[in-house]
All heavy atoms as an XYZ file, in Angstrom:
827
protein
N      68.755     28.599    -45.052
C      68.453     29.738    -44.210
C      67.142     30.341    -44.666
O      66.791     30.254    -45.834
C      69.580     30.760    -44.288
C      70.872     30.251    -43.710
S      72.114     31.520    -43.643
C      73.552     30.499    -43.414
N      66.445     30.951    -43.730
C      65.140     31.497    -44.080
C      64.736     32.598    -43.108
O      65.165     32.608    -41.959
C      64.091     30.397    -44.064
N      63.908     33.496    -43.616
C      63.294     34.549    -42.813
C      61.786     34.410    -42.957
O      61.267     34.438    -44.061
C      63.705     35.937    -43.316
C      65.186     36.252    -43.374
C      65.413     37.603    -44.044
C      65.784     36.250    -41.994
N      61.095     34.259    -41.837
C      59.634     34.183    -41.862
C      59.108     35.375    -41.076
O      59.521     35.600    -39.935
C      59.156     32.875    -41.241
C      57.653     32.722    -41.261
C      57.226     31.433    -40.608
C      55.709     31.380    -40.536
N      55.263     30.257    -39.721
N      58.190     36.122    -41.679
C      57.665     37.331    -41.051
C      56.173     37.190    -40.767
O      55.431     36.674    -41.585
C      57.873     38.532    -41.975
C      59.311     38.760    -42.366
C      59.408     39.848    -43.416
C      60.771     39.842    -44.058
N      60.863     40.782    -45.166
N      55.777     37.686    -39.592
C      54.351     37.783    -39.277
C      54.125     39.136    -38.607
O      54.949     39.589    -37.808
C      53.885     36.631    -38.391
O      54.561     36.639    -37.158
N      53.019     39.759    -38.959
C      52.732     41.118    -38.505
C      51.643     41.123    -37.448
O      50.700     40.334    -37.506
C      52.318     41.989    -39.699
C      53.442     42.209    -40.668
C      53.692     41.296    -41.683
C      54.267     43.314    -40.560
C      54.736     41.478    -42.569
C      55.315     43.502    -41.442
C      55.552     42.591    -42.449
N      51.784     42.037    -36.482
C      50.776     42.189    -35.443
C      49.487     42.716    -36.065
O      49.504     43.303    -37.154
C      51.268     43.141    -34.351
O      51.499     44.428    -34.886
N      48.370     42.522    -35.370
C      47.080     42.976    -35.892
C      47.056     44.476    -36.136
O      46.451     44.948    -37.101
C      45.953     42.583    -34.941
C      45.690     41.098    -34.933
C      44.534     40.731    -34.035
C      44.342     39.219    -34.034
N      43.239     38.791    -33.205
N      47.730     45.242    -35.274
C      47.748     46.699    -35.465
C      48.851     47.141    -36.433
O      49.034     48.328    -36.685
C      47.882     47.421    -34.125
C      49.192     47.132    -33.421
O      50.059     46.417    -33.971
O      49.352     47.629    -32.281
N      49.596     46.188    -36.966
C      50.635     46.421    -37.984
C      51.744     47.353    -37.521
O      52.350     48.054    -38.320
C      50.007     46.904    -39.286
C      49.076     45.880    -39.872
C      48.463     46.322    -41.169
C      47.549     45.223    -41.653
N      46.392     45.644    -42.307
N      52.042     47.346    -36.210
C      53.146     48.155    -35.695
C      54.378     47.316    -35.401
O      55.470     47.851    -35.238
C      52.747     48.907    -34.403
O      52.394     47.935    -33.410
C      51.594     49.857    -34.652
N      54.203     45.995    -35.324
C      55.310     45.084    -35.029
C      55.364     43.959    -36.047
O      54.345     43.546    -36.595
C      55.173     44.480    -33.621
C      55.216     45.485    -32.503
C      56.593     46.062    -32.332
C      56.618     47.055    -31.175
N      57.944     47.643    -31.021
N      56.569     43.485    -36.281
C      56.791     42.357    -37.182
C      57.665     41.349    -36.439
O      58.779     41.688    -36.030
C      57.486     42.822    -38.454
S      57.889     41.487    -39.602
N      57.150     40.151    -36.248
C      57.959     39.099    -35.641
C      58.653     38.352    -36.769
O      58.011     37.817    -37.670
C      57.095     38.137    -34.815
O      56.464     38.896    -33.774
C      57.942     37.034    -34.202
N      59.986     38.367    -36.723
C      60.786     37.696    -37.745
C      61.414     36.466    -37.112
O      62.065     36.552    -36.072
C      61.881     38.621    -38.304
C      62.702     37.898    -39.371
C      61.283     39.903    -38.865
N      61.188     35.318    -37.744
C      61.840     34.089    -37.310
C      63.017     33.841    -38.247
O      62.845     33.702    -39.461
C      60.865     32.900    -37.328
O      59.774     33.202    -36.451
C      61.549     31.620    -36.865
N      64.194     33.852    -37.662
C      65.444     33.626    -38.391
C      65.786     32.153    -38.220
O      65.885     31.659    -37.098
C      66.566     34.476    -37.800
C      66.340     35.956    -37.891
C      65.624     36.628    -36.909
C      66.868     36.692    -38.937
C      65.431     38.002    -36.976
C      66.683     38.065    -39.015
C      65.952     38.722    -38.032
N      65.965     31.435    -39.338
C      66.244     30.006    -39.278
C      67.488     29.677    -40.096
O      67.635     30.140    -41.233
C      65.054     29.192    -39.825
O      63.892     29.512    -39.061
C      65.322     27.700    -39.742
N      68.364     28.897    -39.505
C      69.540     28.365    -40.197
C      69.319     26.858    -40.294
O      69.211     26.170    -39.267
C      70.842     28.682    -39.426
C      72.043     28.057    -40.127
C      71.027     30.188    -39.275
N      69.219     26.347    -41.501
C      68.977     24.915    -41.702
C      70.168     24.104    -41.206
O      71.279     24.623    -41.052
C      68.743     24.621    -43.181
O      69.947     24.831    -43.913
N      69.931     22.815    -40.982
C      71.015     21.924    -40.557
C      72.133     21.919    -41.582
O      73.320     21.922    -41.233
C      70.471     20.512    -40.340
N      71.762     21.929    -42.848
C      72.764     21.953    -43.928
C      73.613     23.211    -43.849
O      74.838     23.162    -43.933
C      72.073     21.877    -45.293
C      73.017     22.026    -46.466
C      72.305     22.205    -47.804
O      71.073     22.347    -47.832
O      73.010     22.222    -48.813
N      72.970     24.360    -43.664
C      73.695     25.631    -43.601
C      74.507     25.760    -42.315
O      75.541     26.425    -42.287
C      72.721     26.801    -43.722
N      74.049     25.111    -41.231
C      74.760     25.185    -39.952
C      76.112     24.482    -40.004
O      77.000     24.784    -39.211
C      73.902     24.592    -38.845
N      76.272     23.556    -40.927
C      77.546     22.876    -41.156
C      78.153     22.311    -39.879
O      79.341     22.456    -39.618
C      78.541     23.828    -41.825
C      78.072     24.380    -43.144
C      79.035     25.414    -43.695
C      78.447     26.068    -44.929
N      79.213     27.233    -45.343
N      77.311     21.706    -39.037
C      77.815     21.072    -37.829
C      78.103     22.012    -36.667
O      78.730     21.611    -35.689
N      77.653     23.246    -36.755
C      77.889     24.204    -35.672
C      77.224     23.734    -34.381
O      76.171     23.096    -34.408
C      77.353     25.576    -36.062
N      77.845     24.049    -33.273
C      77.278     23.739    -31.965
C      76.440     24.886    -31.420
O      75.523     24.664    -30.635
C      78.390     23.407    -30.967
C      79.112     22.134    -31.327
O      78.478     21.120    -31.570
N      80.421     22.193    -31.377
N      76.782     26.097    -31.828
C      76.077     27.283    -31.345
C      76.053     28.329    -32.452
O      77.052     28.525    -33.154
C      76.779     27.855    -30.124
C      76.116     29.074    -29.548
C      76.852     29.590    -28.318
O      77.897     29.079    -27.941
N      76.310     30.613    -27.710
N      74.900     29.000    -32.597
C      74.780     30.101    -33.550
C      74.092     31.254    -32.830
O      73.082     31.069    -32.165
C      73.977     29.696    -34.807
C      74.677     28.548    -35.541
C      73.794     30.903    -35.726
C      73.922     28.027    -36.747
N      74.680     32.436    -32.960
C      74.091     33.661    -32.425
C      73.799     34.589    -33.590
O      74.431     34.476    -34.655
C      75.047     34.349    -31.456
C      75.159     33.611    -30.154
O      74.274     33.683    -29.316
N      76.246     32.867    -29.980
N      72.867     35.507    -33.387
C      72.580     36.514    -34.395
C      72.924     37.876    -33.797
O      72.614     38.154    -32.640
C      71.114     36.445    -34.877
C      70.891     37.370    -36.072
C      70.142     36.728    -33.752
C      69.551     37.172    -36.766
N      73.616     38.675    -34.582
C      73.976     40.025    -34.168
C      73.463     40.983    -35.229
O      73.525     40.690    -36.424
C      75.494     40.156    -34.028
N      72.924     42.122    -34.776
C      72.406     43.078    -35.741
C      72.004     44.390    -35.105
O      72.208     44.620    -33.910
N      71.404     45.232    -35.937
C      70.943     46.540    -35.469
C      69.987     46.415    -34.291
O      69.938     47.285    -33.426
C      70.223     47.286    -36.598
C      71.142     47.652    -37.749
O      72.342     47.866    -37.518
O      70.634     47.727    -38.884
N      69.232     45.336    -34.235
C      68.184     45.149    -33.221
C      68.733     44.762    -31.854
O      68.003     44.792    -30.875
C      67.169     44.103    -33.681
C      67.802     42.912    -34.349
C      68.416     41.925    -33.617
C      67.797     42.826    -35.723
C      69.017     40.843    -34.227
C      68.388     41.745    -36.361
C      69.008     40.747    -35.605
N      69.998     44.375    -31.738
C      70.575     44.032    -30.430
C      71.952     44.678    -30.234
O      72.814     44.139    -29.545
C      70.642     42.514    -30.229
C      71.629     41.816    -31.147
O      72.291     42.443    -31.961
N      71.726     40.500    -31.028
N      72.139     45.854    -30.854
C      73.400     46.617    -30.745
C      74.611     45.791    -31.173
O      75.701     45.943    -30.653
C      73.594     47.142    -29.321
O      72.543     47.991    -28.961
N      74.402     44.897    -32.123
C      75.452     44.048    -32.681
C      76.142     43.198    -31.623
O      77.322     42.890    -31.718
C      76.461     44.870    -33.498
C      75.865     45.280    -34.799
C      75.222     46.455    -35.067
C      75.772     44.506    -35.993
N      74.746     46.454    -36.361
C      75.074     45.279    -36.945
C      76.206     43.230    -36.346
C      74.809     44.810    -38.225
C      75.947     42.775    -37.632
C      75.258     43.568    -38.547
N      75.389     42.788    -30.618
C      75.941     41.881    -29.620
C      76.090     40.483    -30.218
O      75.132     39.945    -30.786
C      75.029     41.811    -28.393
O      75.462     40.760    -27.543
N      77.253     39.910    -30.060
C      77.487     38.563    -30.599
C      77.073     37.469    -29.621
O      77.216     36.286    -29.923
C      78.959     38.395    -30.975
O      79.772     38.561    -29.831
N      76.521     37.855    -28.449
C      76.139     36.857    -27.457
C      74.704     37.001    -26.934
O      74.179     36.065    -26.344
C      77.086     36.910    -26.241
O      77.053     38.228    -25.684
C      78.512     36.548    -26.640
N      74.066     38.139    -27.129
C      72.750     38.399    -26.531
C      71.601     37.603    -27.137
O      70.585     37.409    -26.479
C      72.384     39.890    -26.626
C      73.120     40.730    -25.606
O      73.845     40.161    -24.764
O      72.974     41.964    -25.657
N      71.729     37.163    -28.403
C      70.596     36.533    -29.075
C      71.003     35.194    -29.700
O      71.239     35.095    -30.900
C      70.017     37.487    -30.146
O      69.883     38.794    -29.601
C      68.656     36.992    -30.623
N      71.073     34.146    -28.873
C      71.406     32.826    -29.424
C      70.208     32.203    -30.134
O      69.058     32.440    -29.754
C      71.777     32.013    -28.183
C      71.010     32.657    -27.076
C      70.922     34.125    -27.425
N      70.475     31.430    -31.159
C      69.438     30.654    -31.822
C      69.327     29.320    -31.097
O      70.325     28.793    -30.592
C      69.779     30.421    -33.292
C      69.506     31.590    -34.244
C      70.487     32.739    -34.045
C      69.535     31.126    -35.682
N      68.120     28.787    -31.050
C      67.882     27.509    -30.380
C      68.033     26.376    -31.389
O      67.467     26.420    -32.482
C      66.478     27.496    -29.781
C      66.190     26.244    -28.983
C      64.819     26.306    -28.348
C      64.545     25.013    -27.599
N      63.210     25.008    -27.008
N      68.786     25.357    -30.997
C      68.995     24.207    -31.871
C      67.848     23.226    -31.715
O      67.457     22.878    -30.602
C      70.317     23.521    -31.541
C      70.708     22.443    -32.532
C      72.103     21.933    -32.255
C      72.533     20.950    -33.339
N      73.923     20.506    -33.130
N      67.303     22.772    -32.838
C      66.219     21.788    -32.805
C      66.783     20.386    -33.030
O      67.955     20.224    -33.382
C      65.161     22.113    -33.855
O      65.709     21.972    -35.146
N      65.946     19.391    -32.851
C      66.375     17.989    -32.990
C      66.886     17.666    -34.386
O      67.723     16.788    -34.564
C      65.243     17.047    -32.615
C      64.922     17.066    -31.146
C      63.789     16.112    -30.813
C      63.464     16.178    -29.336
N      62.379     15.287    -28.957
N      66.358     18.380    -35.402
C      66.776     18.093    -36.778
C      68.082     18.796    -37.161
O      68.538     18.699    -38.289
C      65.666     18.440    -37.774
C      65.416     19.928    -37.897
O      66.128     20.753    -37.346
N      64.376     20.283    -38.622
N      68.700     19.518    -36.207
C      69.982     20.163    -36.465
C      69.890     21.600    -36.939
O      70.910     22.263    -37.102
N      68.669     22.089    -37.166
C      68.518     23.489    -37.566
C      68.507     24.379    -36.321
O      68.362     23.895    -35.198
C      67.226     23.684    -38.366
O      66.093     23.469    -37.550
N      68.687     25.663    -36.522
C      68.688     26.644    -35.449
C      67.681     27.732    -35.788
O      67.543     28.094    -36.972
C      70.062     27.312    -35.326
C      71.160     26.431    -34.819
C      71.784     25.521    -35.646
C      71.604     26.535    -33.505
C      72.813     24.721    -35.184
C      72.632     25.741    -33.034
C      73.243     24.823    -33.876
N      67.004     28.307    -34.784
C      66.080     29.406    -35.066
C      65.870     30.280    -33.839
O      66.091     29.851    -32.694
C      64.738     28.891    -35.584
O      64.075     28.174    -34.575
N      65.429     31.498    -34.103
C      65.049     32.445    -33.062
C      64.038     33.410    -33.670
O      64.106     33.732    -34.859
C      66.273     33.215    -32.499
C      66.892     34.146    -33.531
C      65.905     33.982    -31.235
N      63.074     33.842    -32.861
C      62.086     34.833    -33.298
C      62.352     36.140    -32.562
O      62.559     36.142    -31.340
C      60.669     34.354    -33.007
O      60.371     33.212    -33.778
N      62.324     37.242    -33.317
C      62.598     38.564    -32.760
C      61.495     39.512    -33.212
O      61.179     39.574    -34.406
C      63.966     39.094    -33.235
C      65.077     38.117    -32.823
C      64.240     40.488    -32.671
C      66.435     38.456    -33.405
N      60.927     40.249    -32.263
C      59.897     41.236    -32.594
C      60.575     42.563    -32.949
O      61.365     43.100    -32.164
C      58.953     41.428    -31.407
C      57.775     42.323    -31.738
C      56.799     42.444    -30.592
O      57.092     43.214    -29.662
O      55.758     41.758    -30.635
N      60.246     43.074    -34.133
C      60.854     44.299    -34.652
C      59.783     45.307    -35.028
O      58.641     44.938    -35.309
C      61.703     43.976    -35.886
C      62.820     42.935    -35.692
C      63.420     42.569    -37.034
C      63.870     43.462    -34.741
N      60.158     46.590    -35.066
C      59.245     47.622    -35.538
C      59.048     47.472    -37.044
O      59.967     47.059    -37.765
C      59.795     49.015    -35.239
C      59.816     49.335    -33.752
O      58.944     48.818    -33.021
O      60.710     50.082    -33.323
N      57.857     47.836    -37.531
C      57.586     47.739    -38.967
C      58.146     48.943    -39.715
O      58.491     49.957    -39.127
C      56.078     47.580    -39.267
C      55.545     46.301    -38.681
C      55.298     48.770    -38.793
N      58.195     48.788    -41.035
C      58.663     49.823    -41.954
C      60.101     50.247    -41.690
O      60.458     51.417    -41.820
C      57.733     51.044    -41.935
C      56.350     50.718    -42.472
O      56.246     49.827    -43.346
O      55.379     51.334    -42.017
N      60.929     49.285    -41.319
C      62.349     49.546    -41.082
C      63.186     48.464    -41.746
O      62.679     47.410    -42.128
C      62.654     49.592    -39.587
C      61.989     50.747    -38.879
C      62.545     50.914    -37.492
C      61.910     52.153    -36.881
N      62.540     52.528    -35.645
N      64.472     48.740    -41.851
C      65.435     47.768    -42.343
C      66.459     47.515    -41.246
O      66.926     48.461    -40.607
C      66.140     48.285    -43.599
C      65.205     48.462    -44.767
C      65.918     48.854    -46.047
O      67.173     49.001    -46.047
O      65.224     49.005    -47.071
N      66.770     46.259    -41.015
C      67.711     45.863    -39.972
C      68.833     45.042    -40.594
O      68.576     44.023    -41.226
C      67.009     45.024    -38.911
C      65.926     45.756    -38.158
C      64.612     45.750    -38.625
C      66.202     46.433    -36.976
C      63.603     46.408    -37.941
C      65.204     47.100    -36.287
C      63.905     47.077    -36.768
O      62.907     47.730    -36.079
N      70.073     45.475    -40.383
C      71.223     44.699    -40.829
C      71.539     43.647    -39.769
O      71.358     43.879    -38.577
C      72.435     45.597    -41.026
C      72.250     46.614    -42.138
C      73.492     47.447    -42.345
O      74.610     46.926    -42.336
N      73.303     48.742    -42.531
N      72.040     42.486    -40.217
C      72.379     41.412    -39.284
C      73.330     40.417    -39.928
O      73.483     40.384    -41.147
C      71.115     40.685    -38.796
C      70.448     39.838    -39.858
C      70.709     38.487    -39.952
C      69.568     40.403    -40.768
C      70.106     37.707    -40.927
C      68.957     39.641    -41.749
C      69.225     38.283    -41.826
N      73.942     39.607    -39.071
C      74.754     38.462    -39.508
C      74.676     37.392    -38.436
O      74.364     37.675    -37.287
C      76.222     38.857    -39.706
C      76.395     39.843    -40.875
C      77.828     40.054    -41.217
N      78.216     38.999    -42.164
C      79.471     38.763    -42.512
N      80.453     39.456    -42.011
N      79.738     37.811    -43.364
N      74.972     36.165    -38.829
C      75.028     35.045    -37.890
C      76.490     34.811    -37.490
O      77.393     34.949    -38.315
C      74.512     33.764    -38.540
C      73.070     33.838    -38.990
C      72.745     33.860    -40.335
C      72.028     33.866    -38.062
C      71.424     33.911    -40.763
C      70.707     33.922    -38.471
C      70.414     33.946    -39.823
O      69.103     33.996    -40.224
N      76.687     34.394    -36.236
C      78.017     34.030    -35.756
C      77.991     32.553    -35.358
O      77.294     32.165    -34.431
C      78.426     34.903    -34.568
C      79.808     34.626    -33.978
C      80.906     34.851    -35.023
C      80.043     35.511    -32.752
N      78.748     31.741    -36.086
C      78.806     30.297    -35.852
C      79.941     29.980    -34.879
O      81.093     30.341    -35.130
C      79.077     29.547    -37.160
C      77.923     29.529    -38.133
C      77.130     30.629    -38.352
C      77.645     28.388    -38.848
C      76.078     30.602    -39.255
C      76.597     28.348    -39.763
C      75.810     29.453    -39.961
N      79.598     29.315    -33.794
C      80.578     28.848    -32.805
C      81.558     29.939    -32.344
O      82.725     29.666    -32.061
C      81.350     27.636    -33.335
C      80.465     26.405    -33.458
O      79.520     26.268    -32.647
O      80.710     25.581    -34.363
N      81.076     31.166    -32.309
C      81.880     32.278    -31.795
C      83.038     32.706    -32.656
O      83.844     33.545    -32.244
N      83.126     32.171    -33.893
C      84.309     32.499    -34.691
C      84.068     32.772    -36.174
O      84.892     33.413    -36.808
C      85.347     31.383    -34.566
O      84.836     30.176    -35.091
N      82.961     32.306    -36.733
C      82.757     32.456    -38.183
C      81.463     33.206    -38.460
O      80.384     32.755    -38.086
C      82.719     31.084    -38.858
C      82.620     31.183    -40.359
C      82.670     29.838    -41.029
C      82.575     30.018    -42.525
N      82.334     28.790    -43.220
N      81.579     34.347    -39.143
C      80.414     35.160    -39.503
C      79.830     34.679    -40.820
O      80.573     34.378    -41.762
C      80.812     36.628    -39.640
C      81.146     37.251    -38.330
C      82.394     37.456    -37.817
C      80.226     37.763    -37.363
N      82.296     38.051    -36.580
C      80.982     38.251    -36.277
C      78.831     37.834    -37.304
C      80.392     38.823    -35.155
C      78.246     38.401    -36.185
C      79.013     38.886    -35.125
N      78.512     34.612    -40.899
C      77.806     34.181    -42.119
C      76.605     35.092    -42.362
O      75.966     35.563    -41.414
C      77.291     32.748    -41.973
C      78.365     31.696    -41.944
C      78.935     31.371    -43.306
O      78.303     31.712    -44.325
O      80.017     30.767    -43.341
N      76.298     35.291    -43.630
C      75.083     36.004    -44.011
C      73.941     35.010    -44.195
O      74.164     33.805    -44.316
C      75.289     36.774    -45.319
C      76.000     38.079    -45.095
O      75.689     38.817    -44.166
N      76.977     38.375    -45.934
N      72.734     35.529    -44.221
C      71.557     34.704    -44.502
C      71.404     34.596    -46.016
O      71.349     35.608    -46.714
C      70.308     35.342    -43.888
C      69.129     34.388    -43.874
O      68.748     33.918    -44.969
O      68.607     34.126    -42.792
N      71.334     33.390    -46.527
C      71.233     33.164    -47.967
C      69.947     33.730    -48.549
O      69.865     33.986    -49.750
C      71.312     31.682    -48.287
C      72.545     30.988    -47.813
C      73.739     31.576    -47.454
C      72.731     29.588    -47.640
N      74.638     30.617    -47.068
C      74.046     29.376    -47.173
C      71.910     28.492    -47.831
C      74.565     28.120    -46.897
C      72.424     27.232    -47.559
C      73.732     27.056    -47.107
N      68.929     33.908    -47.722
C      67.638     34.395    -48.198
C      67.267     35.757    -47.622
O      66.087     36.064    -47.464
C      66.543     33.377    -47.860
C      66.742     32.090    -48.622
O      66.894     32.094    -49.829
N      66.768     30.977    -47.916
N      68.264     36.565    -47.323
C      67.992     37.906    -46.811
C      67.250     38.724    -47.862
O      67.306     38.434    -49.063
C      69.302     38.599    -46.445
N      66.543     39.761    -47.396
C      65.812     40.623    -48.320
C      66.759     41.395    -49.231
O      66.445     41.696    -50.374
C      64.917     41.592    -47.551
C      63.804     40.864    -46.799
O      63.333     39.817    -47.293
O      63.407     41.350    -45.730
N      67.934     41.750    -48.711
C      68.977     42.389    -49.515
C      70.277     42.375    -48.719
O      70.314     41.888    -47.590
C      68.586     43.805    -49.924
C      68.402     44.793    -48.798
C      67.950     46.145    -49.383
C      67.915     47.225    -48.334
N      67.539     48.516    -48.913
N      71.338     42.914    -49.303
C      72.655     42.951    -48.670
C      73.214     44.362    -48.795
O      73.000     45.039    -49.796
C      73.608     41.952    -49.332
C      73.067     40.550    -49.284
C      72.307     40.044    -50.330
C      73.273     39.749    -48.174
C      71.769     38.772    -50.271
C      72.741     38.466    -48.108
C      71.999     37.986    -49.159
O      71.461     36.742    -49.093
N      73.948     44.788    -47.759
C      74.553     46.117    -47.727
C      76.009     45.947    -47.312
O      76.294     45.180    -46.379
C      73.820     47.030    -46.715
C      72.400     47.306    -47.175
C      74.573     48.335    -46.500
C      71.582     48.144    -46.205
N      76.950     46.669    -47.957
C      78.352     46.565    -47.524
C      78.498     46.928    -46.047
O      77.941     47.914    -45.579
C      79.074     47.575    -48.414
C      78.198     47.714    -49.622
C      76.787     47.549    -49.106
N      79.242     46.107    -45.321
C      79.484     46.355    -43.896
C      80.483     47.499    -43.745
O      81.463     47.564    -44.483
C      80.015     45.096    -43.232
N      80.249     48.407    -42.800
C      81.134     49.561    -42.663
C      82.508     49.233    -42.087
O      83.437     50.003    -42.263
C      80.368     50.484    -41.714
C      79.449     49.600    -40.956
C      79.122     48.459    -41.881
N      82.654     48.091    -41.390
C      83.914     47.806    -40.714
C      84.661     46.594    -41.240
O      85.596     46.139    -40.619
C      83.663     47.624    -39.206
C      83.003     48.829    -38.597
C      81.676     48.775    -38.189
C      83.691     50.024    -38.466
C      81.059     49.887    -37.639
C      83.084     51.148    -37.924
C      81.766     51.069    -37.513
O      81.154     52.168    -36.985
N      84.224     46.060    -42.359
C      84.930     44.905    -42.912
C      84.758     44.897    -44.421
O      84.032     45.699    -44.979
C      84.381     43.608    -42.317
O      83.056     43.392    -42.751
N      85.424     43.966    -45.041
C      85.336     43.827    -46.489
C      84.299     42.750    -46.818
O      84.582     41.800    -47.516
C      86.710     43.457    -47.053
C      86.763     43.628    -48.554
O      85.902     44.266    -49.141
N      87.767     43.056    -49.175
N      83.096     42.915    -46.258
C      82.025     41.933    -46.440
C      80.693     42.667    -46.494
O      80.636     43.881    -46.312
C      82.029     40.935    -45.291
N      79.639     41.913    -46.753
C      78.288     42.469    -46.746
C      77.560     42.037    -45.482
O      77.879     41.017    -44.883
C      77.486     41.971    -47.955
C      77.942     42.583    -49.262
O      78.577     43.659    -49.231
O      77.659     42.000    -50.318
N      76.558     42.817    -45.098
C      75.638     42.429    -44.042
C      74.320     42.035    -44.685
O      73.914     42.620    -45.694
C      75.376     43.583    -43.073
C      76.548     43.871    -42.174
O      77.359     42.999    -41.898
N      76.645     45.098    -41.695
N      73.648     41.064    -44.100
C      72.296     40.718    -44.521
C      71.349     41.796    -44.025
O      71.609     42.451    -43.020
C      71.884     39.376    -43.910
O      72.744     38.346    -44.305
N      70.208     41.960    -44.725
C      69.211     42.941    -44.316
C      67.844     42.282    -44.351
O      67.502     41.586    -45.315
C      69.218     44.167    -45.262
C      68.119     45.151    -44.889
C      70.569     44.866    -45.245
N      67.059     42.504    -43.273
C      65.665     42.106    -43.257
C      64.839     43.395    -43.298
O      65.133     44.357    -42.594
C      65.301     41.231    -42.029
C      65.562     41.945    -40.718
C      63.861     40.761    -42.113
N      63.837     43.418    -44.177
C      62.966     44.577    -44.337
C      61.622     44.222    -43.714
O      61.018     43.211    -44.085
C      62.799     44.947    -45.824
C      61.882     46.141    -45.984
C      64.161     45.226    -46.461
N      61.131     45.067    -42.797
C      59.894     44.755    -42.087
C      58.736     45.593    -42.610
O      57.958     46.140    -41.857
C      60.059     44.971    -40.570
O      60.419     46.337    -40.348
C      61.094     44.045    -39.983
N      58.642     45.672    -43.920
C      57.529     46.398    -44.534
C      56.562     45.387    -45.107
O      56.950     44.478    -45.834
C      58.056     47.314    -45.638
C      56.975     48.138    -46.263
C      57.548     49.170    -47.215
C      56.422     50.043    -47.722
N      56.909     51.288    -48.259
N      55.296     45.544    -44.758
C      54.290     44.618    -45.285
C      53.942     45.030    -46.710
O      53.576     46.156    -46.977
C      53.027     44.634    -44.411
C      52.081     43.526    -44.781
C      51.072     43.298    -43.707
C      50.234     42.106    -44.094
N      49.394     41.653    -43.018
N      54.092     44.078    -47.613
C      53.832     44.363    -49.031
C      52.391     44.157    -49.385
O      51.676     43.420    -48.821
C      54.717     43.472    -49.898
C      56.210     43.652    -49.652
C      56.995     42.634    -50.446
C      56.665     45.049    -49.999
């Protein structure tokens, strides 16, 4: 899993590419991402599967913010990003949420 960030020239937006490797996908047919940026919808933001079996999606976010998120594999299994910037306890479960920080260092 990986997070790749690129910033707009005016530094007001950060495009984050969320990638789940083929190994991490564990044979999943579909992966969606849910988080603060899409009102935690488990269906609004699907990742696109590539020929090598990995999945990815790019999302434009505001800078200088933190966004919690998780991946949903095949509509039934929630997973965190192994390379998230940090983790925060989820308010509604006994698990953590991944966090991406959109601050340019």
